[in-house]
A tleap script that builds the chain and sets N, CA, C and O, in Angstrom:
source leaprc.protein.ff14SB
mol = sequence {
  NMET THR ALA ARG PHE GLY GLU ALA GLY ASN
  HIE GLN LEU ASN MET ALA ASN THR VAL ILE
  GLY GLY GLN GLY GLY SER THR LEU ALA GLY
  VAL GLY GLY GLY THR ALA ASP GLY ASN TYR
  ALA THR ALA LYS THR SER VAL TRP TRP ASP
  ILE GLU ASN CYS GLN VAL PRO LYS THR CYS
  ASP PRO HIE VAL ILE ALA LYS ASN ILE SER
  SER ALA LEU VAL ALA MET ASN TYR ARG GLY
  PRO VAL SER ILE SER ALA TYR GLY ASN THR
  THR LEU ILE ASN ALA GLY VAL GLN GLN ALA
  LEU SER SER THR GLY ILE SER LEU ASN HIE
  VAL PRO GLY GLY MET LEU LEU LYS CLEU
}
set mol.1.N position { 23.505 -109.075 19.790 }
set mol.1.CA position { 23.162 -109.388 21.154 }
set mol.1.C position { 22.833 -110.872 21.242 }
set mol.1.O position { 22.160 -111.413 20.365 }
set mol.2.N position { 23.290 -111.513 22.267 }
set mol.2.CA position { 23.020 -112.933 22.471 }
set mol.2.C position { 22.213 -113.099 23.742 }
set mol.2.O position { 22.446 -112.407 24.733 }
set mol.3.N position { 21.270 -114.011 23.709 }
set mol.3.CA position { 20.455 -114.298 24.884 }
set mol.3.C position { 20.616 -115.757 25.250 }
set mol.3.O position { 20.764 -116.605 24.370 }
set mol.4.N position { 20.589 -116.058 26.522 }
set mol.4.CA position { 20.612 -117.442 26.953 }
set mol.4.C position { 19.173 -117.916 26.941 }
set mol.4.O position { 18.353 -117.434 27.722 }
set mol.5.N position { 18.862 -118.845 26.072 }
set mol.5.CA position { 17.475 -119.212 25.821 }
set mol.5.C position { 17.040 -120.515 26.415 }
set mol.5.O position { 15.836 -120.703 26.588 }
set mol.6.N position { 17.913 -121.431 26.742 }
set mol.6.CA position { 17.346 -122.688 27.168 }
set mol.6.C position { 18.296 -123.587 27.885 }
set mol.6.O position { 19.495 -123.326 27.980 }
set mol.7.N position { 17.741 -124.642 28.384 }
set mol.7.CA position { 18.529 -125.597 29.104 }
set mol.7.C position { 17.881 -126.960 28.948 }
set mol.7.O position { 16.670 -127.096 29.120 }
set mol.8.N position { 18.670 -127.958 28.626 }
set mol.8.CA position { 18.195 -129.335 28.568 }
set mol.8.C position { 19.071 -130.112 29.517 }
set mol.8.O position { 20.239 -130.362 29.218 }
set mol.9.N position { 18.530 -130.498 30.657 }
set mol.9.CA position { 19.367 -131.112 31.672 }
set mol.9.C position { 20.388 -130.081 32.121 }
set mol.9.O position { 20.023 -128.973 32.513 }
set mol.10.N position { 21.669 -130.438 32.066 }
set mol.10.CA position { 22.722 -129.488 32.405 }
set mol.10.C position { 23.369 -128.915 31.154 }
set mol.10.O position { 24.351 -128.178 31.244 }
set mol.11.N position { 22.839 -129.239 30.018 }
set mol.11.CA position { 23.417 -128.819 28.746 }
set mol.11.C position { 22.764 -127.510 28.336 }
set mol.11.O position { 21.578 -127.492 28.005 }
set mol.12.N position { 23.506 -126.423 28.350 }
set mol.12.CA position { 22.915 -125.125 28.045 }
set mol.12.C position { 23.090 -124.780 26.581 }
set mol.12.O position { 24.102 -125.104 25.958 }
set mol.13.N position { 22.086 -124.119 26.051 }
set mol.13.CA position { 22.100 -123.666 24.666 }
set mol.13.C position { 22.195 -122.157 24.655 }
set mol.13.O position { 21.576 -121.487 25.482 }
set mol.14.N position { 22.952 -121.623 23.738 }
set mol.14.CA position { 22.984 -120.181 23.530 }
set mol.14.C position { 22.508 -119.918 22.118 }
set mol.14.O position { 23.089 -120.427 21.160 }
set mol.15.N position { 21.461 -119.130 21.980 }
set mol.15.CA position { 20.928 -118.802 20.667 }
set mol.15.C position { 20.938 -117.298 20.504 }
set mol.15.O position { 20.602 -116.563 21.433 }
set mol.16.N position { 21.317 -116.845 19.343 }
set mol.16.CA position { 21.271 -115.413 19.069 }
set mol.16.C position { 19.816 -114.985 18.998 }
set mol.16.O position { 18.944 -115.790 18.671 }
set mol.17.N position { 19.550 -113.717 19.303 }
set mol.17.CA position { 18.161 -113.263 19.290 }
set mol.17.C position { 17.573 -113.246 17.889 }
set mol.17.O position { 16.388 -112.951 17.733 }
set mol.18.N position { 18.363 -113.553 16.864 }
set mol.18.CA position { 17.799 -113.649 15.517 }
set mol.18.C position { 16.801 -114.796 15.425 }
set mol.18.O position { 15.965 -114.808 14.521 }
set mol.19.N position { 16.867 -115.750 16.330 }
set mol.19.CA position { 15.893 -116.839 16.337 }
set mol.19.C position { 14.499 -116.284 16.584 }
set mol.19.O position { 13.517 -116.819 16.069 }
set mol.20.N position { 14.408 -115.225 17.362 }
set mol.20.CA position { 13.110 -114.638 17.680 }
set mol.20.C position { 12.471 -114.014 16.450 }
set mol.20.O position { 11.272 -114.180 16.226 }
set mol.21.N position { 13.239 -113.311 15.665 }
set mol.21.CA position { 12.672 -112.366 14.734 }
set mol.21.C position { 12.241 -112.819 13.367 }
set mol.21.O position { 11.537 -112.066 12.695 }
set mol.22.N position { 12.607 -113.987 12.907 }
set mol.22.CA position { 12.260 -114.374 11.541 }
set mol.22.C position { 10.769 -114.450 11.310 }
set mol.22.O position { 10.015 -114.713 12.247 }
set mol.23.N position { 10.326 -114.227 10.094 }
set mol.23.CA position { 8.897 -114.247 9.783 }
set mol.23.C position { 8.414 -115.612 9.306 }
set mol.23.O position { 7.259 -115.967 9.541 }
set mol.24.N position { 9.268 -116.381 8.643 }
set mol.24.CA position { 8.776 -117.609 8.042 }
set mol.24.C position { 9.456 -118.858 8.527 }
set mol.24.O position { 9.383 -119.884 7.851 }
set mol.25.N position { 10.103 -118.824 9.645 }
set mol.25.CA position { 10.819 -119.987 10.159 }
set mol.25.C position { 12.023 -119.491 10.913 }
set mol.25.O position { 12.275 -118.288 10.977 }
set mol.26.N position { 12.758 -120.403 11.477 }
set mol.26.CA position { 13.871 -119.963 12.305 }
set mol.26.C position { 15.007 -119.426 11.459 }
set mol.26.O position { 15.267 -119.898 10.352 }
set mol.27.N position { 15.660 -118.449 11.999 }
set mol.27.CA position { 16.846 -117.893 11.376 }
set mol.27.C position { 18.017 -118.436 12.165 }
set mol.27.O position { 18.201 -118.072 13.326 }
set mol.28.N position { 18.806 -119.293 11.563 }
set mol.28.CA position { 19.842 -119.973 12.315 }
set mol.28.C position { 21.192 -119.302 12.227 }
set mol.28.O position { 22.135 -119.751 12.879 }
set mol.29.N position { 21.326 -118.243 11.447 }
set mol.29.CA position { 22.608 -117.548 11.379 }
set mol.29.C position { 22.963 -117.017 12.754 }
set mol.29.O position { 22.163 -116.325 13.384 }
set mol.30.N position { 24.133 -117.332 13.209 }
set mol.30.CA position { 24.591 -116.840 14.504 }
set mol.30.C position { 24.162 -117.702 15.671 }
set mol.30.O position { 24.492 -117.385 16.813 }
set mol.31.N position { 23.439 -118.781 15.424 }
set mol.31.CA position { 23.015 -119.651 16.509 }
set mol.31.C position { 24.168 -120.556 16.868 }
set mol.31.O position { 24.766 -121.189 15.998 }
set mol.32.N position { 24.480 -120.620 18.143 }
set mol.32.CA position { 25.594 -121.452 18.590 }
set mol.32.C position { 25.098 -122.633 19.382 }
set mol.32.O position { 23.900 -122.762 19.635 }
set mol.33.N position { 26.006 -123.493 19.775 }
set mol.33.CA position { 25.647 -124.586 20.658 }
set mol.33.C position { 25.765 -125.944 20.025 }
set mol.33.O position { 25.661 -126.943 20.738 }
set mol.34.N position { 25.977 -126.048 18.716 }
set mol.34.CA position { 26.158 -127.358 18.089 }
set mol.34.C position { 24.874 -128.144 18.016 }
set mol.34.O position { 23.796 -127.583 17.815 }
set mol.35.N position { 24.993 -129.446 18.179 }
set mol.35.CA position { 23.824 -130.311 18.105 }
set mol.35.C position { 23.709 -131.152 19.369 }
set mol.35.O position { 24.691 -131.405 20.067 }
set mol.36.N position { 22.494 -131.571 19.636 }
set mol.36.CA position { 22.237 -132.411 20.805 }
set mol.36.C position { 22.723 -133.823 20.546 }
set mol.36.O position { 22.666 -134.318 19.420 }
set mol.37.N position { 23.196 -134.456 21.583 }
set mol.37.CA position { 23.579 -135.850 21.443 }
set mol.37.C position { 23.111 -136.625 22.670 }
set mol.37.O position { 22.759 -136.041 23.695 }
set mol.38.N position { 23.115 -137.927 22.548 }
set mol.38.CA position { 22.750 -138.789 23.666 }
set mol.38.C position { 21.367 -138.495 24.209 }
set mol.38.O position { 20.415 -138.283 23.458 }
set mol.39.N position { 21.277 -138.487 25.513 }
set mol.39.CA position { 19.993 -138.272 26.185 }
set mol.39.C position { 19.425 -136.875 25.967 }
set mol.39.O position { 18.218 -136.672 26.102 }
set mol.40.N position { 20.283 -135.906 25.628 }
set mol.40.CA position { 19.805 -134.540 25.437 }
set mol.40.C position { 18.887 -134.401 24.229 }
set mol.40.O position { 18.023 -133.525 24.210 }
set mol.41.N position { 19.061 -135.248 23.229 }
set mol.41.CA position { 18.272 -135.133 21.997 }
set mol.41.C position { 16.780 -135.329 22.251 }
set mol.41.O position { 15.959 -134.740 21.548 }
set mol.42.N position { 16.415 -136.136 23.230 }
set mol.42.CA position { 14.996 -136.405 23.488 }
set mol.42.C position { 14.529 -135.885 24.845 }
set mol.42.O position { 13.377 -136.099 25.223 }
set mol.43.N position { 15.403 -135.209 25.577 }
set mol.43.CA position { 15.034 -134.686 26.896 }
set mol.43.C position { 14.084 -133.509 26.762 }
set mol.43.O position { 14.058 -132.835 25.732 }
set mol.44.N position { 13.308 -133.266 27.804 }
set mol.44.CA position { 12.471 -132.072 27.836 }
set mol.44.C position { 13.392 -130.861 27.884 }
set mol.44.O position { 14.340 -130.826 28.669 }
set mol.45.N position { 13.113 -129.875 27.049 }
set mol.45.CA position { 13.901 -128.655 27.014 }
set mol.45.C position { 13.052 -127.501 27.527 }
set mol.45.O position { 11.967 -127.236 27.010 }
set mol.46.N position { 13.556 -126.821 28.545 }
set mol.46.CA position { 12.890 -125.645 29.092 }
set mol.46.C position { 13.651 -124.413 28.637 }
set mol.46.O position { 14.838 -124.258 28.923 }
set mol.47.N position { 12.958 -123.546 27.932 }
set mol.47.CA position { 13.550 -122.307 27.447 }
set mol.47.C position { 13.145 -121.199 28.403 }
set mol.47.O position { 11.957 -120.947 28.608 }
set mol.48.N position { 14.129 -120.544 28.983 }
set mol.48.CA position { 13.883 -119.432 29.897 }
set mol.48.C position { 14.336 -118.170 29.204 }
set mol.48.O position { 15.524 -117.995 28.934 }
set mol.49.N position { 13.407 -117.297 28.917 }
set mol.49.CA position { 13.650 -116.113 28.098 }
set mol.49.C position { 13.584 -114.865 28.964 }
set mol.49.O position { 12.563 -114.612 29.603 }
set mol.50.N position { 14.637 -114.098 28.994 }
set mol.50.CA position { 14.677 -112.805 29.675 }
set mol.50.C position { 14.081 -111.781 28.711 }
set mol.50.O position { 14.799 -111.119 27.961 }
set mol.51.N position { 12.755 -111.666 28.747 }
set mol.51.CA position { 12.044 -110.840 27.769 }
set mol.51.C position { 12.247 -109.344 28.021 }
set mol.51.O position { 11.999 -108.523 27.137 }
set mol.52.N position { 12.684 -109.002 29.195 }
set mol.52.CA position { 12.924 -107.590 29.491 }
set mol.52.C position { 14.208 -107.104 28.817 }
set mol.52.O position { 14.257 -105.979 28.321 }
set mol.53.N position { 15.239 -107.937 28.794 }
set mol.53.CA position { 16.516 -107.555 28.199 }
set mol.53.C position { 16.712 -108.090 26.785 }
set mol.53.O position { 17.671 -107.712 26.111 }
set mol.54.N position { 15.838 -108.945 26.338 }
set mol.54.CA position { 15.843 -109.449 24.962 }
set mol.54.C position { 14.396 -109.382 24.473 }
set mol.54.O position { 13.691 -110.388 24.399 }
set mol.55.N position { 13.987 -108.171 24.145 }
set mol.55.CA position { 12.595 -107.891 23.822 }
set mol.55.C position { 12.201 -108.409 22.440 }
set mol.55.O position { 13.050 -108.707 21.601 }
set mol.56.N position { 10.893 -108.506 22.230 }
set mol.56.CA position { 10.366 -108.834 20.911 }
set mol.56.C position { 10.640 -107.637 20.000 }
set mol.56.O position { 10.212 -106.525 20.310 }
set mol.57.N position { 11.344 -107.842 18.884 }
set mol.57.CA position { 11.603 -106.721 17.976 }
set mol.57.C position { 10.292 -106.133 17.447 }
set mol.57.O position { 9.333 -106.865 17.207 }
set mol.58.N position { 10.255 -104.817 17.268 }
set mol.58.CA position { 9.040 -104.147 16.793 }
set mol.58.C position { 8.595 -104.658 15.430 }
set mol.58.O position { 7.403 -104.636 15.121 }
set mol.59.N position { 9.533 -105.117 14.613 }
set mol.59.CA position { 9.203 -105.589 13.264 }
set mol.59.C position { 8.853 -107.076 13.229 }
set mol.59.O position { 8.630 -107.632 12.154 }
set mol.60.N position { 8.805 -107.713 14.374 }
set mol.60.CA position { 8.558 -109.160 14.452 }
set mol.60.C position { 7.104 -109.463 14.781 }
set mol.60.O position { 6.496 -108.802 15.622 }
set mol.61.N position { 6.558 -110.463 14.113 }
set mol.61.CA position { 5.233 -110.976 14.456 }
set mol.61.C position { 5.414 -111.895 15.661 }
set mol.61.O position { 6.027 -112.954 15.525 }
set mol.62.N position { 4.897 -111.523 16.843 }
set mol.62.CA position { 5.104 -112.336 18.044 }
set mol.62.C position { 4.546 -113.754 17.925 }
set mol.62.O position { 4.950 -114.645 18.673 }
set mol.63.N position { 3.623 -113.964 16.991 }
set mol.63.CA position { 3.046 -115.298 16.818 }
set mol.63.C position { 4.065 -116.320 16.318 }
set mol.63.O position { 3.863 -117.519 16.507 }
set mol.64.N position { 5.152 -115.881 15.685 }
set mol.64.CA position { 6.108 -116.827 15.101 }
set mol.64.C position { 7.263 -117.180 16.040 }
set mol.64.O position { 8.065 -118.059 15.725 }
set mol.65.N position { 7.356 -116.510 17.182 }
set mol.65.CA position { 8.517 -116.708 18.057 }
set mol.65.C position { 8.605 -118.137 18.587 }
set mol.65.O position { 9.674 -118.744 18.508 }
set mol.66.N position { 7.525 -118.692 19.120 }
set mol.66.CA position { 7.571 -120.062 19.646 }
set mol.66.C position { 7.958 -121.048 18.545 }
set mol.66.O position { 8.749 -121.963 18.774 }
set mol.67.N position { 7.399 -120.860 17.352 }
set mol.67.CA position { 7.736 -121.736 16.227 }
set mol.67.C position { 9.209 -121.611 15.868 }
set mol.67.O position { 9.870 -122.614 15.600 }
set mol.68.N position { 9.727 -120.389 15.859 }
set mol.68.CA position { 11.127 -120.173 15.521 }
set mol.68.C position { 12.065 -120.816 16.539 }
set mol.68.O position { 13.063 -121.432 16.166 }
set mol.69.N position { 11.747 -120.675 17.809 }
set mol.69.CA position { 12.577 -121.290 18.848 }
set mol.69.C position { 12.540 -122.807 18.711 }
set mol.69.O position { 13.582 -123.462 18.743 }
set mol.70.N position { 11.339 -123.369 18.558 }
set mol.70.CA position { 11.214 -124.823 18.411 }
set mol.70.C position { 11.926 -125.324 17.159 }
set mol.70.O position { 12.577 -126.368 17.192 }
set mol.71.N position { 11.808 -124.593 16.062 }
set mol.71.CA position { 12.477 -124.988 14.819 }
set mol.71.C position { 13.995 -124.956 14.971 }
set mol.71.O position { 14.691 -125.828 14.452 }
set mol.72.N position { 14.506 -123.957 15.679 }
set mol.72.CA position { 15.945 -123.866 15.898 }
set mol.72.C position { 16.435 -125.044 16.738 }
set mol.72.O position { 17.506 -125.593 16.479 }
set mol.73.N position { 15.651 -125.428 17.739 }
set mol.73.CA position { 16.027 -126.578 18.566 }
set mol.73.C position { 16.018 -127.864 17.742 }
set mol.73.O position { 16.936 -128.675 17.857 }
set mol.74.N position { 15.003 -128.056 16.922 }
set mol.74.CA position { 14.931 -129.245 16.063 }
set mol.74.C position { 16.122 -129.277 15.113 }
set mol.74.O position { 16.692 -130.340 14.869 }
set mol.75.N position { 16.500 -128.124 14.577 }
set mol.75.CA position { 17.644 -128.061 13.667 }
set mol.75.C position { 18.938 -128.474 14.367 }
set mol.75.O position { 19.889 -128.905 13.716 }
set mol.76.N position { 18.970 -128.342 15.703 }
set mol.76.CA position { 20.142 -128.752 16.475 }
set mol.76.C position { 19.939 -130.134 17.091 }
set mol.76.O position { 20.673 -130.530 17.996 }
set mol.77.N position { 18.933 -130.871 16.595 }
set mol.77.CA position { 18.634 -132.252 16.988 }
set mol.77.C position { 17.996 -132.381 18.367 }
set mol.77.O position { 18.019 -133.468 18.942 }
set mol.78.N position { 17.427 -131.309 18.916 }
set mol.78.CA position { 16.651 -131.403 20.152 }
set mol.78.C position { 15.227 -131.727 19.740 }
set mol.78.O position { 14.544 -130.890 19.150 }
set mol.79.N position { 14.774 -132.936 20.046 }
set mol.79.CA position { 13.485 -133.406 19.553 }
set mol.79.C position { 12.483 -133.744 20.654 }
set mol.79.O position { 11.394 -134.242 20.368 }
set mol.80.N position { 12.835 -133.481 21.892 }
set mol.80.CA position { 11.928 -133.741 23.006 }
set mol.80.C position { 10.932 -132.614 23.162 }
set mol.80.O position { 10.948 -131.650 22.397 }
set mol.81.N position { 10.060 -132.736 24.155 }
set mol.81.CA position { 9.076 -131.675 24.403 }
set mol.81.C position { 9.772 -130.370 24.800 }
set mol.81.O position { 10.825 -130.382 25.437 }
set mol.82.N position { 9.164 -129.247 24.412 }
set mol.82.CA position { 9.730 -127.923 24.681 }
set mol.82.C position { 8.714 -127.078 25.438 }
set mol.82.O position { 7.545 -127.010 25.057 }
set mol.83.N position { 9.162 -126.438 26.507 }
set mol.83.CA position { 8.333 -125.432 27.176 }
set mol.83.C position { 9.104 -124.117 27.127 }
set mol.83.O position { 10.321 -124.092 27.311 }
set mol.84.N position { 8.385 -123.032 26.878 }
set mol.84.CA position { 9.008 -121.716 26.761 }
set mol.84.C position { 8.388 -120.792 27.796 }
set mol.84.O position { 7.174 -120.589 27.815 }
set mol.85.N position { 9.233 -120.235 28.658 }
set mol.85.CA position { 8.784 -119.303 29.687 }
set mol.85.C position { 9.554 -118.000 29.540 }
set mol.85.O position { 10.782 -117.992 29.449 }
set mol.86.N position { 8.811 -116.899 29.518 }
set mol.86.CA position { 9.415 -115.572 29.428 }
set mol.86.C position { 9.311 -114.896 30.786 }
set mol.86.O position { 8.258 -114.926 31.423 }
set mol.87.N position { 10.409 -114.286 31.226 }
set mol.87.CA position { 10.468 -113.634 32.526 }
set mol.87.C position { 10.851 -112.174 32.357 }
set mol.87.O position { 11.756 -111.845 31.589 }
set mol.88.N position { 10.163 -111.305 33.074 }
set mol.88.CA position { 10.483 -109.885 33.041 }
set mol.88.C position { 9.317 -109.061 33.549 }
set mol.88.O position { 8.290 -109.608 33.953 }
set mol.89.N position { 9.472 -107.769 33.529 }
set mol.89.CA position { 8.422 -106.855 33.954 }
set mol.89.C position { 7.387 -106.774 32.838 }
set mol.89.O position { 7.558 -106.025 31.876 }
set mol.90.N position { 6.331 -107.535 32.969 }
set mol.90.CA position { 5.330 -107.623 31.898 }
set mol.90.C position { 4.546 -106.335 31.709 }
set mol.90.O position { 3.879 -106.162 30.689 }
set mol.91.N position { 4.617 -105.419 32.685 }
set mol.91.CA position { 3.928 -104.142 32.503 }
set mol.91.C position { 4.595 -103.316 31.408 }
set mol.91.O position { 4.007 -102.354 30.914 }
set mol.92.N position { 5.811 -103.681 31.027 }
set mol.92.CA position { 6.533 -102.971 29.978 }
set mol.92.C position { 6.281 -103.562 28.591 }
set mol.92.O position { 6.797 -103.055 27.595 }
set mol.93.N position { 5.490 -104.630 28.526 }
set mol.93.CA position { 5.234 -105.322 27.257 }
set mol.93.C position { 3.834 -104.966 26.769 }
set mol.93.O position { 2.863 -105.064 27.520 }
set mol.94.N position { 3.739 -104.558 25.526 }
set mol.94.CA position { 2.469 -104.224 24.892 }
set mol.94.C position { 1.467 -105.360 25.091 }
set mol.94.O position { 1.818 -106.532 24.955 }
set mol.95.N position { 0.224 -105.015 25.410 }
set mol.95.CA position { -0.821 -106.019 25.663 }
set mol.95.C position { -1.027 -106.939 24.456 }
set mol.95.O position { -1.252 -108.136 24.632 }
set mol.96.N position { -0.953 -106.402 23.240 }
set mol.96.CA position { -1.109 -107.220 22.045 }
set mol.96.C position { 0.003 -108.240 21.903 }
set mol.96.O position { -0.238 -109.374 21.489 }
set mol.97.N position { 1.217 -107.842 22.243 }
set mol.97.CA position { 2.355 -108.770 22.195 }
set mol.97.C position { 2.171 -109.855 23.254 }
set mol.97.O position { 2.410 -111.033 22.988 }
set mol.98.N position { 1.744 -109.454 24.459 }
set mol.98.CA position { 1.501 -110.440 25.519 }
set mol.98.C position { 0.465 -111.474 25.083 }
set mol.98.O position { 0.654 -112.675 25.278 }
set mol.99.N position { -0.620 -111.000 24.496 }
set mol.99.CA position { -1.686 -111.902 24.054 }
set mol.99.C position { -1.187 -112.843 22.960 }
set mol.99.O position { -1.497 -114.034 22.977 }
set mol.100.N position { -0.419 -112.316 22.015 }
set mol.100.CA position { 0.106 -113.141 20.926 }
set mol.100.C position { 1.049 -114.217 21.460 }
set mol.100.O position { 0.965 -115.375 21.049 }
set mol.101.N position { 1.946 -113.843 22.373 }
set mol.101.CA position { 2.868 -114.824 22.943 }
set mol.101.C position { 2.120 -115.897 23.717 }
set mol.101.O position { 2.399 -117.087 23.570 }
set mol.102.N position { 1.173 -115.475 24.539 }
set mol.102.CA position { 0.386 -116.440 25.318 }
set mol.102.C position { -0.391 -117.394 24.427 }
set mol.102.O position { -0.536 -118.571 24.757 }
set mol.103.N position { -0.892 -116.902 23.302 }
set mol.103.CA position { -1.689 -117.748 22.402 }
set mol.103.C position { -0.850 -118.847 21.751 }
set mol.103.O position { -1.394 -119.828 21.244 }
set mol.104.N position { 0.487 -118.682 21.766 }
set mol.104.CA position { 1.357 -119.701 21.178 }
set mol.104.C position { 1.924 -120.655 22.225 }
set mol.104.O position { 2.737 -121.524 21.913 }
set mol.105.N position { 1.483 -120.481 23.476 }
set mol.105.CA position { 1.922 -121.388 24.531 }
set mol.105.C position { 3.100 -120.882 25.338 }
set mol.105.O position { 3.564 -121.575 26.243 }
set mol.106.N position { 3.596 -119.692 25.033 }
set mol.106.CA position { 4.682 -119.133 25.825 }
set mol.106.C position { 4.101 -118.637 27.148 }
set mol.106.O position { 3.133 -117.877 27.171 }
set mol.107.N position { 4.704 -119.079 28.238 }
set mol.107.CA position { 4.256 -118.684 29.570 }
set mol.107.C position { 4.927 -117.377 29.959 }
set mol.107.O position { 6.153 -117.303 30.032 }
set mol.108.N position { 4.125 -116.339 30.209 }
set mol.108.CA position { 4.660 -115.042 30.636 }
set mol.108.C position { 4.667 -114.978 32.156 }
set mol.108.O position { 3.648 -115.235 32.796 }
set mol.109.N position { 5.804 -114.638 32.731 }
set mol.109.CA position { 5.968 -114.578 34.181 }
set mol.109.C position { 6.439 -113.188 34.578 }
set mol.109.O position { 7.523 -112.749 34.194 }
set mol.110.N position { 5.604 -112.502 35.356 }
set mol.110.CA position { 5.910 -111.131 35.762 }
set mol.110.C position { 6.969 -111.128 36.857 }
set mol.110.O position { 6.817 -111.787 37.885 }
set mol.111.N position { 8.033 -110.387 36.626 }
set mol.111.CA position { 9.064 -110.149 37.624 }
set mol.111.C position { 9.175 -108.636 37.754 }
set mol.111.O position { 9.683 -107.976 36.848 }
set mol.112.N position { 8.705 -108.073 38.874 }
set mol.112.CA position { 8.740 -106.622 39.032 }
set mol.112.C position { 10.161 -106.083 38.920 }
set mol.112.O position { 11.119 -106.752 39.306 }
set mol.113.N position { 10.290 -104.881 38.393 }
set mol.113.CA position { 11.599 -104.244 38.264 }
set mol.113.C position { 12.336 -104.212 39.593 }
set mol.113.O position { 11.741 -103.941 40.636 }
set mol.114.N position { 13.626 -104.489 39.551 }
set mol.114.CA position { 14.452 -104.460 40.754 }
set mol.114.C position { 14.399 -105.726 41.580 }
set mol.114.O position { 15.081 -105.818 42.600 }
set mol.115.N position { 13.607 -106.707 41.170 }
set mol.115.CA position { 13.501 -107.965 41.911 }
set mol.115.C position { 14.467 -108.981 41.332 }
set mol.115.O position { 14.659 -109.038 40.118 }
set mol.116.N position { 15.070 -109.775 42.184 }
set mol.116.CA position { 15.889 -110.900 41.746 }
set mol.116.C position { 15.031 -112.139 41.729 }
set mol.116.O position { 14.269 -112.382 42.664 }
set mol.117.N position { 15.145 -112.926 40.676 }
set mol.117.CA position { 14.375 -114.153 40.556 }
set mol.117.C position { 15.226 -115.301 41.061 }
set mol.117.O position { 16.285 -115.588 40.502 }
set mol.118.N position { 14.764 -115.963 42.126 }
set mol.118.CA position { 15.477 -117.113 42.663 }
set mol.118.C position { 14.753 -118.377 42.247 }
set mol.118.O position { 13.564 -118.550 42.514 }
set mol.119.N position { 15.487 -119.251 41.594 }
set mol.119.CA position { 14.879 -120.503 41.109 }
set mol.119.C position { 15.365 -121.667 41.920 }
set mol.119.O position { 14.968 -122.804 41.666 }
savepdb mol mol.pdb
quit
């Protein structure tokens, strides 16, 4: 399964959900998108995570997800500031997972089921 994880300017990155799950650092197998060049390398990168359709794996420590995403971006030469926002029906996410994600700086945004998010 592949999730669309981020955007730097108009340059979109596609990362496999394996980036989420590693325990000791990012897992880059299956990560696509190449490397950042020019202004993209130092631009602010906003990661928008559809947490409802790309959930935290049960075997994953949620505390490592932000580090894994950031490490994967650095490995692709994205070195600017990173913000990570997760969108979905947060009532479906275990309270412990929510707390762990929030403690790492991931912003959780509740989108009720059946609602379209307009940005």
